[in-house]
C-alpha positions as CSV (number, residue, x, y, z in Angstrom):
1,X,0.0,0.0,0.0
2,X,1.1,3.6,-0.6
3,X,2.9,4.8,2.4
4,X,3.1,1.4,4.0
5,X,6.2,0.1,2.2
6,X,9.3,-1.6,3.7
7,X,12.5,0.3,4.1
8,X,14.7,0.8,1.0
9,X,18.2,2.1,1.8
10,X,20.1,3.2,-1.4
11,X,23.0,4.9,0.4
12,X,24.1,4.4,4.0
13,X,22.5,7.2,6.1
14,X,23.2,9.9,6.5
15,X,24.0,10.1,2.8
16,X,26.0,12.8,1.1
17,X,23.1,15.3,0.7
18,X,22.0,14.8,4.3
19,X,25.6,15.4,5.4
20,X,25.7,18.6,3.4
21,X,22.4,19.7,5.0
22,X,23.8,18.8,8.5
23,X,26.8,21.1,8.0
24,X,24.4,23.9,6.9
25,X,22.3,23.2,9.9
26,X,25.2,23.4,12.3
27,X,26.2,26.8,10.9
28,X,22.7,28.2,11.3
29,X,21.1,26.5,14.3
30,X,21.5,27.5,17.9
31,X,24.4,25.5,19.4
32,X,22.5,23.3,21.9
33,X,21.4,20.7,19.4
34,X,24.9,20.4,17.9
35,X,26.4,19.9,21.4
36,X,23.7,17.3,22.2
37,X,24.6,15.3,19.1
38,X,28.3,15.4,19.9
39,X,27.6,14.0,23.4
40,X,25.5,11.2,22.1
41,X,28.1,10.3,19.5
42,X,30.7,10.2,22.3
43,X,28.4,7.9,24.4
44,X,27.4,5.5,21.6
45,X,30.5,5.5,19.5
46,X,28.4,6.0,16.3
47,X,27.7,9.0,14.3
48,X,24.6,11.1,15.3
49,X,24.5,13.3,12.2
50,X,20.8,13.8,11.2
51,X,19.2,12.7,8.1
52,X,17.1,15.3,6.3
53,X,13.5,14.6,5.4
54,X,12.4,15.3,1.8
55,X,9.0,13.7,1.3
56,X,6.7,11.5,3.3
57,X,3.5,9.5,2.9
58,X,1.7,7.4,5.5
59,X,4.2,5.5,7.5
60,X,7.1,6.2,5.1
61,X,9.7,9.0,5.1
62,X,12.1,9.6,2.2
63,X,15.3,11.6,2.9
64,X,17.1,13.9,0.5
65,X,19.4,11.0,-0.6
66,X,16.4,8.9,-1.7
67,X,16.4,6.5,1.3
68,X,13.0,5.2,2.3
69,X,12.3,4.7,6.0
70,X,9.5,3.3,8.2
71,X,8.7,6.1,10.7
72,X,8.1,4.7,14.2
73,X,7.9,8.2,15.6
74,X,5.2,10.0,13.5
75,X,6.6,13.5,14.3
76,X,6.8,12.9,18.1
77,X,3.5,11.1,17.9
78,X,1.7,14.1,16.2
79,X,0.9,12.4,12.9
80,X,-1.9,10.1,14.0
81,X,-3.1,9.5,10.5
82,X,0.4,9.3,9.1
83,X,2.3,11.7,6.8
84,X,0.4,13.6,4.2
85,X,-2.9,12.0,4.9
86,X,-5.2,12.5,1.9
87,X,-8.2,13.6,3.9
88,X,-6.2,16.1,5.9
89,X,-4.4,17.3,2.7
90,X,-7.8,17.8,1.0
91,X,-9.2,19.7,4.0
92,X,-6.1,21.9,4.0
93,X,-6.4,22.6,0.2
94,X,-10.0,23.6,0.5
95,X,-9.4,25.9,3.5
96,X,-6.3,27.4,1.9
97,X,-8.4,28.2,-1.1
98,X,-10.8,30.4,0.8
99,X,-9.2,31.7,4.1
100,X,-5.8,31.4,5.7
101,X,-6.1,33.7,8.6
102,X,-8.9,35.3,10.6
103,X,-8.7,37.8,13.5
104,X,-8.3,35.3,16.4
105,X,-10.4,36.2,19.4
106,X,-11.8,39.3,17.7
107,X,-13.4,38.0,14.5
108,X,-12.9,34.2,14.3
109,X,-13.3,31.9,11.3
110,X,-16.1,29.5,10.8
111,X,-13.6,26.7,11.0
112,X,-12.6,27.7,14.5
113,X,-16.1,27.8,15.8
114,X,-16.9,24.4,14.3
115,X,-13.8,23.0,16.0
116,X,-14.7,24.5,19.3
117,X,-18.2,22.9,19.0
118,X,-16.7,19.5,18.1
119,X,-14.3,19.6,21.0
120,X,-17.0,20.5,23.5
121,X,-19.1,17.6,22.2
122,X,-16.2,15.2,22.7
123,X,-15.4,16.5,26.2
124,X,-16.2,14.0,29.1
125,X,-18.1,16.7,31.0
126,X,-21.1,18.8,30.0
127,X,-20.9,22.4,28.8
128,X,-17.2,22.3,28.3
129,X,-15.2,25.5,27.5
130,X,-12.1,25.5,25.3
131,X,-9.0,27.6,24.9
132,X,-7.1,26.9,21.7
133,X,-3.3,27.2,21.3
134,X,-0.6,26.3,18.9
135,X,1.4,23.7,20.9
136,X,1.0,21.4,23.8
137,X,2.9,23.8,26.0
138,X,0.3,26.5,25.1
139,X,-2.4,24.2,26.4
140,X,-0.6,23.5,29.7
141,X,0.1,27.3,30.1
142,X,-3.7,27.9,29.6
143,X,-4.5,25.3,32.2
144,X,-2.1,26.6,34.7
145,X,-3.4,30.2,34.3
146,X,-7.0,28.8,34.6
147,X,-6.2,27.0,37.8
148,X,-4.7,30.1,39.4
149,X,-7.6,32.4,38.3
150,X,-10.2,29.9,39.6
151,X,-8.6,28.8,42.9
152,X,-6.5,31.9,43.7
153,X,-3.7,29.5,44.8
154,X,-0.3,29.6,43.0
155,X,0.9,26.2,44.1
156,X,1.2,23.3,41.6
157,X,2.1,19.7,42.2
158,X,3.8,17.9,39.3
159,X,5.5,14.6,38.8
160,X,9.1,13.7,38.4
161,X,9.8,12.4,34.9
162,X,6.9,14.3,33.3
163,X,7.6,16.7,30.4
164,X,4.7,19.2,29.7
165,X,6.8,21.5,27.4
166,X,9.5,24.1,27.7
167,X,7.9,27.5,27.5
168,X,8.0,29.3,30.8
169,X,4.7,28.2,32.4
170,X,5.2,24.5,31.6
171,X,9.0,24.7,32.2
172,X,8.3,25.4,35.9
173,X,6.4,22.1,36.1
174,X,8.7,20.1,33.8
175,X,10.0,17.2,35.9
176,X,11.7,15.4,33.0
177,X,15.2,16.7,33.6
178,X,16.5,19.2,36.1
179,X,18.9,20.5,33.5
180,X,16.0,21.9,31.5
181,X,14.8,24.0,34.4
182,X,17.9,25.0,36.4
183,X,19.3,27.8,34.2
184,X,15.9,29.6,34.3
185,X,14.9,28.9,37.8
186,X,15.0,32.6,38.9
187,X,12.2,33.4,36.4
188,X,10.0,30.4,37.1
189,X,7.0,29.8,39.4
190,X,8.6,29.1,42.9
191,X,5.4,27.4,44.1
192,X,5.9,24.1,42.3
193,X,6.5,20.8,44.1
194,X,7.5,17.5,42.5
195,X,6.7,14.1,43.7
196,X,7.7,10.7,42.2
197,X,5.7,9.2,39.4
198,X,4.8,5.6,40.5
199,X,5.6,2.5,38.5
200,X,3.8,0.0,40.8
201,X,1.2,-0.4,43.5
202,X,3.7,0.3,46.3
203,X,5.1,3.3,44.5
204,X,1.5,4.5,44.0
205,X,0.7,4.4,47.7
206,X,3.9,6.3,48.5
207,X,3.2,8.9,45.8
208,X,-0.3,9.5,47.1
209,X,1.0,10.0,50.6
210,X,3.5,12.5,49.2
211,X,0.8,14.3,47.3
212,X,-1.4,14.6,50.3
213,X,1.5,15.9,52.3
214,X,1.9,18.8,49.8
215,X,-1.9,19.4,49.5
216,X,-2.2,19.9,53.2
217,X,-0.5,23.3,52.8
218,X,-3.7,24.5,51.2
219,X,-1.7,26.6,48.8
220,X,-2.0,24.2,45.9
221,X,-4.3,25.3,43.1
222,X,-3.6,22.4,40.7
223,X,-2.2,18.9,40.4
224,X,-0.8,18.2,36.9
225,X,-0.4,14.6,35.7
226,X,0.2,12.5,32.6
227,X,-1.6,9.2,32.3
228,X,1.6,7.8,30.8
229,X,5.0,9.5,31.2
230,X,5.7,10.1,27.5
231,X,9.1,11.5,27.1
232,X,9.9,9.9,30.5
233,X,10.0,6.5,28.8
234,X,6.3,5.5,28.2
235,X,5.6,4.6,31.8
236,X,1.9,4.0,32.5
237,X,0.3,5.1,35.8
238,X,-0.6,2.0,37.9
239,X,-4.2,0.9,37.9
240,X,-6.4,3.1,40.1
241,X,-3.7,5.8,40.6
242,X,-5.2,8.5,38.5
243,X,-8.6,8.1,40.1
244,X,-7.1,8.3,43.5
245,X,-5.2,11.5,42.5
246,X,-8.5,13.1,41.4
247,X,-10.3,12.2,44.7
248,X,-7.4,13.4,46.8
249,X,-6.9,16.6,44.9
250,X,-10.6,17.6,45.1
251,X,-10.6,16.9,48.8
252,X,-8.2,19.8,49.2
253,X,-10.1,22.1,46.8
254,X,-7.5,22.1,44.0
255,X,-8.0,21.4,40.3
256,X,-6.8,18.3,38.4
257,X,-5.1,19.0,35.1
258,X,-4.5,16.0,33.0
259,X,-1.9,16.2,30.2
260,X,-3.3,14.1,27.4
261,X,-1.2,15.8,24.8
262,X,0.6,12.6,23.8
263,X,-1.8,10.0,25.2
264,X,-5.0,11.4,23.9
265,X,-6.9,11.1,20.6
266,X,-6.4,7.3,20.4
267,X,-2.7,7.2,20.7
268,X,-2.8,5.2,23.9
269,X,-5.7,3.0,22.7
270,X,-8.4,5.3,24.3
271,X,-9.7,8.6,23.1
272,X,-8.9,9.9,26.6
273,X,-6.9,7.5,28.7
274,X,-7.5,9.4,31.9
275,X,-11.3,8.9,31.6
276,X,-10.9,5.2,30.9
277,X,-8.8,5.0,34.1
278,X,-11.4,6.7,36.2
279,X,-10.2,10.3,36.3
280,X,-12.6,13.0,35.3
281,X,-10.2,16.0,35.3
282,X,-11.2,19.6,35.7
283,X,-8.9,20.6,32.8
284,X,-7.7,18.4,29.9
285,X,-4.8,19.4,27.7
286,X,-4.7,18.1,24.1
287,X,-2.1,18.7,21.4
288,X,0.3,16.9,19.1
289,X,-2.1,15.0,16.8
290,X,-5.0,17.4,17.2
291,X,-4.1,19.5,14.2
292,X,-3.6,16.5,11.9
293,X,0.1,17.6,11.4
294,X,-0.4,21.4,11.8
295,X,0.3,23.3,15.0
296,X,-2.8,23.2,17.2
297,X,-3.7,22.5,20.9
298,X,-6.6,22.8,23.2
299,X,-7.3,23.2,26.9
300,X,-10.8,21.8,27.7
301,X,-12.3,22.7,31.0
302,X,-15.5,22.3,33.1
303,X,-17.6,25.5,33.5
304,X,-16.6,25.6,37.2
305,X,-12.9,25.4,36.3
306,X,-13.1,28.0,33.6
307,X,-15.1,30.4,35.8
308,X,-12.0,32.3,36.8
309,X,-11.8,33.8,33.3
310,X,-14.8,36.0,34.2
311,X,-12.5,38.0,36.4
312,X,-12.1,41.5,35.1
313,X,-15.1,41.1,32.8
314,X,-13.0,40.2,29.8
315,X,-9.9,42.2,30.6
316,X,-8.0,38.9,31.4
317,X,-7.5,36.8,28.3
318,X,-5.2,34.1,26.9
319,X,-4.7,34.3,23.2
320,X,-2.1,34.8,20.4
321,X,-2.0,35.9,16.7
322,X,-2.3,32.4,15.3
323,X,-4.5,30.8,17.9
324,X,-7.5,29.1,16.2
325,X,-5.8,29.3,12.8
326,X,-8.4,28.4,10.1
327,X,-5.9,26.0,8.4
328,X,-5.2,24.0,11.5
329,X,-8.8,24.0,12.6
330,X,-9.8,22.6,9.2
331,X,-7.3,19.7,9.4
332,X,-8.3,19.1,13.1
333,X,-12.0,18.6,12.1
334,X,-10.9,16.1,9.5
335,X,-8.6,14.3,12.1
336,X,-11.5,14.0,14.6
337,X,-13.8,12.7,11.8
338,X,-11.2,10.1,10.7
339,X,-10.5,8.9,14.2
340,X,-14.2,8.0,14.5
341,X,-14.7,6.7,11.0
342,X,-11.7,4.3,11.2
343,X,-12.2,3.5,14.9
344,X,-8.6,4.2,15.4
345,X,-8.6,4.2,19.2
346,X,-9.7,0.6,19.1
347,X,-7.2,-0.3,16.4
348,X,-4.4,1.3,18.4
349,X,-5.4,-0.7,21.5
350,X,-5.6,-4.0,19.6
351,X,-2.5,-3.6,17.4
352,X,-0.5,-2.0,20.2
353,X,-1.2,-4.9,22.6
354,X,-0.2,-7.5,20.1
355,X,3.0,-5.6,19.2
356,X,4.0,-5.2,22.9
357,X,3.6,-8.9,23.4
358,X,5.7,-9.7,20.3
359,X,8.4,-7.3,21.3
360,X,8.6,-8.8,24.8
361,X,8.6,-12.4,23.5
362,X,11.4,-11.7,21.0
363,X,13.5,-9.5,23.2
364,X,13.2,-11.5,26.5
365,X,16.5,-12.9,27.6
366,X,18.6,-10.8,25.3
367,X,21.4,-8.9,27.2
368,X,20.7,-5.1,27.1
369,X,16.9,-5.5,27.2
370,X,15.0,-4.5,30.4
371,X,11.3,-4.3,29.5
372,X,8.7,-3.1,27.1
373,X,5.7,-1.0,28.3
374,X,3.1,1.5,27.3
375,X,-0.5,1.4,25.9
376,X,-1.9,1.4,22.5
377,X,0.7,2.6,19.9
378,X,2.6,4.5,22.6
379,X,5.4,2.0,23.4
380,X,8.7,2.3,25.2
381,X,11.5,-0.3,25.0
382,X,13.8,0.2,28.0
383,X,17.4,-0.9,27.5
384,X,20.2,-1.0,30.0
385,X,21.8,2.3,29.2
386,X,21.7,5.4,27.1
387,X,24.8,4.2,25.3
388,X,23.1,1.0,24.2
389,X,19.9,2.9,23.2
390,X,21.9,5.5,21.2
391,X,23.8,2.7,19.4
392,X,20.7,0.6,18.7
393,X,18.6,3.5,17.6
394,X,21.3,4.6,15.1
395,X,21.8,1.2,13.7
396,X,18.1,0.8,13.2
397,X,18.3,4.0,11.2
398,X,20.7,2.4,8.8
399,X,18.2,-0.4,8.5
400,X,15.5,2.1,7.5
401,X,13.7,2.5,10.8
402,X,13.2,5.9,12.5
403,X,13.0,5.7,16.3
404,X,13.2,8.3,19.1
405,X,15.2,8.2,22.3
406,X,13.4,8.6,25.6
407,X,13.5,7.9,29.3
408,X,14.9,10.3,31.9
409,X,18.4,9.0,31.2
410,X,17.8,8.4,27.5
411,X,17.8,4.7,28.1
412,X,14.7,3.8,26.1
413,X,13.4,3.8,22.6
414,X,10.1,5.6,22.3
415,X,7.9,4.2,19.5
416,X,4.8,6.2,18.5
417,X,4.0,5.2,14.8
418,X,0.9,6.4,12.9
419,X,-2.3,4.7,14.2
420,X,-2.7,3.6,10.6
421,X,0.6,1.7,10.3
422,X,0.3,-1.8,8.8
423,X,1.3,-4.6,11.2
424,X,3.8,-6.2,8.8
425,X,6.0,-3.1,9.3
426,X,5.9,-3.5,13.1
427,X,6.8,-7.1,12.7
428,X,9.8,-6.3,10.5
429,X,10.9,-3.6,12.9
430,X,10.8,-6.1,15.8
431,X,13.1,-8.5,13.9
432,X,15.5,-5.6,13.1
433,X,15.5,-4.5,16.8
434,X,16.4,-8.0,18.0
435,X,19.3,-8.2,15.6
436,X,20.7,-4.8,16.4
437,X,20.3,-5.3,20.2
438,X,22.2,-8.6,20.0
439,X,25.0,-6.8,18.1
440,X,25.2,-3.9,20.5
441,X,25.8,-6.0,23.6
442,X,28.2,-8.5,22.3
């Protein structure tokens, strides 16, 4: 099928044109990414020069040297329908032919209003209100602002290992790596407390005790949680944990913010994983896949949670020039329609569960393998070290498979393919991973 083809490597990546582009990138890009690649090359002993994408379709990416890859990342999980989905492309073409830009919160487009109505209809609570943004971090920022306006309390509880974005509001609650926050600490919210994210029942009990200890201060306006630590290595919350977080948080009159930016919209096998696990949050953050490949996010809230925005009778707002872009709203409407039509939440659950089982069966007992975990088509393969993960990930690239490093110490491969990926591609990747892991730990 178009966009569901096996890898085809015509020149070892990165090929000469990708190398040329990498040199141009290094001369123009800010230096952090160049330094990070150098550190990873030193740790793994293999080149970390990037390939450069040229075209893509479905689950396939073709680089500037003509190599065809199977994409196991889907743009950090954002391309739920795959690259250049025909329905989304047609919606974008139609919208581009009549209106590119409206006037945001002053004179909106019809596409924005239709999307707002679609999102309120999909919300798990009645009479939902929505704030649109351009990135997941925008949605988290909107949720944090909302919580402060409504509760009057600046404190936030977040979890170690959780990401949430790097703009200033989300950066303060980013527990993924201390190094992301520390240089900017003087400018960040000082009322944030981090507690461990649990990986089992005993950890869950300890985390809930820690949460209640912080909530007793009565200064906490929000508790922010991911159903699965995404960038933290695809670590699911233990059964019952999210529901307990909700009950405990409301006991102390704080709001629950759930970050479904990565897990939501079918990625984890559920439209909203938090709801399936018994948590009805006050505020829900969506992003990544929402725009069908275009920048778009949303913060959905209950009427009570959103009530704080009535303060100042409209003088307090959260908006931006491109918020509610007609182009992104049009592709989002198509995305939501296709998720329903193709029943992709269910497909993600079924295909993902079978893939996890195959990965574990084939990797079990191989030195360097620790575990596979996740939900739906949001899968993390934990290896023994970052060095092993960097080496394996790079060698998989030479085989024609695009993966992404993850975990707090970069010890995992994070796999978030399109929800439409054909199973034979997952099977061939599993075989390649087994071979490359055996080589890496000889």
